[in-house]
C-alpha positions in Angstrom: -175.8 -31.6 -59.6 -176.1 -33.1 -63.4 -177.9 -36.6 -64.1 -177.1 -37.7 -67.4 -178.2 -40.7 -69.1 -175.4 -42.0 -71.3 -173.4 -38.3 -72.9 -177.1 -36.4 -72.1 -178.1 -34.3 -69.6 -181.4 -35.3 -68.4 -181.4 -32.9 -65.0 -179.6 -30.5 -64.0 -179.6 -28.3 -60.4 -177.5 -26.9 -57.5 -176.8 -29.0 -55.2 -178.3 -27.1 -52.6 -181.5 -28.1 -54.3 -181.0 -31.7 -54.5 -182.9 -33.6 -51.7 -181.2 -36.7 -50.4 -183.9 -39.5 -49.1 -182.5 -43.0 -48.8 -179.2 -42.8 -51.2 -180.9 -41.5 -54.1 -180.8 -37.8 -54.9 -184.2 -36.4 -55.8 -184.1 -33.1 -58.7 -186.5 -30.4 -58.4 -189.2 -31.0 -61.1 -188.3 -27.7 -62.5 -184.3 -28.9 -63.2 -185.7 -31.8 -65.5 -184.8 -31.7 -69.3 -188.0 -31.1 -71.4 -189.8 -34.1 -73.6 -187.2 -36.5 -71.4 -189.8 -38.1 -69.4 -192.8 -40.4 -70.2 -195.3 -41.7 -67.3 -194.8 -45.2 -66.9 -198.0 -47.8 -66.0 -195.2 -49.7 -63.4 -197.2 -49.4 -60.2 -195.7 -49.0 -56.8 -196.5 -47.8 -53.5 -193.9 -46.8 -50.8 -194.7 -47.9 -46.9 -194.0 -44.6 -45.6 -193.7 -42.0 -48.8 -196.8 -43.0 -51.1 -198.1 -43.5 -54.1 -194.9 -43.8 -56.8 -194.9 -42.4 -60.6 -192.7 -44.1 -62.4 -191.1 -42.6 -65.9 -189.2 -44.3 -68.8 -186.4 -41.8 -69.4 -185.4 -40.9 -73.6 -182.3 -38.9 -74.1 -179.5 -39.2 -76.8 -181.1 -41.7 -78.6 -181.2 -43.8 -75.4 -184.4 -45.1 -73.7 -184.2 -46.7 -70.2 -188.1 -48.5 -68.8 -188.6 -46.9 -65.9 -185.7 -45.1 -65.6 -186.9 -42.3 -63.3 -189.8 -41.7 -60.3 -190.9 -39.5 -58.4 -193.6 -38.8 -55.8 -196.5 -36.7 -57.0 -198.6 -36.1 -53.7 -196.6 -37.8 -51.0 -198.1 -39.0 -47.5 -198.0 -36.0 -45.1 -196.0 -37.7 -42.7 -193.2 -38.1 -45.1 -192.4 -34.6 -45.3 -191.5 -34.6 -41.4 -189.4 -37.4 -42.2 -187.5 -36.1 -44.7 -187.7 -32.2 -43.4 -188.8 -31.0 -46.8 -191.4 -31.0 -49.1 -190.6 -33.1 -51.7 -193.7 -33.7 -54.3 -192.9 -34.0 -57.5 -189.1 -34.6 -57.3 -187.3 -37.1 -59.5 -184.6 -39.7 -58.4 -183.1 -41.9 -60.8 -182.3 -45.6 -61.6 -178.9 -47.0 -61.4 -177.4 -46.6 -64.9 -178.5 -42.7 -64.9 -174.9 -41.7 -63.8 -175.7 -38.3 -61.1 -172.8 -36.2 -60.8 
């Protein structure tokens, strides 16, 4: 599975390595392209997943503010709900093609 911003691939992982949560594909941290994410100051805390880290996404000459997010330290109860540890896994905003 790939995530693309424009024509640039920003993440690539085997389908079995993707974790799906609430309709979003979360990519393992090591599948994210080098240098495509930069931390955003946008705050958000999910009531059941915990504190979220947003990222600005840059690739192929394009930049998307808050184009990706992850939960670096999800609530332990979220692991039970999802069925896996998804710490640091990255999902992408609409506008990033996941195929």
